[in-house]
C-alpha positions, 0 to 999 in steps of 0.5 A: 283779317281786320278793317277799320270797323263797322261805323254807323251801327252803334245805335243797333248794338253793333260795336265798332270793332276793327283793327286794334291800331287803325293808324298802323293799319292805315299806314301799312295800307298806304305804303303798299299802295292800297286805300287807307281803309282796306282790310289787312292782316292783324298779326298777334305775337308773330310766329307767322309765315306766309307764302305768296301765290302771286307777286305783291307789294307788302308793307307792315307797321306795328310792334317790333318784329324780325320780318324777313323776305328772301332772307332780307330783313324788312323793317316796319314802315317800308314796302317790299316787292314779293315774288310769286312763291316767296315767303314772308316770315314774322318771328316772335315779337320783341316789343309789342305784340301786334303788327298789321300787314 
């Protein structure tokens, strides 16, 4: 889980941290109806499958991954409704290595 980092603490030796691509995280958040600065999942290399306990609107941005929900391809930069019990699957990255959900 990543957010936009720890702003305002560098004088205490705390690095900014946060998502490696804050723009991609922000876009995915806005597409899903979240605040731009909300925390999200930073996915590295893919190979991830999530099962949802309740219904959600999700969106992802980042590298080129084959992402599927209900056996339907979900391209980057689009939002989709996920029902309770459904799975969202990120296959291995084709180009790039990270995505933000």
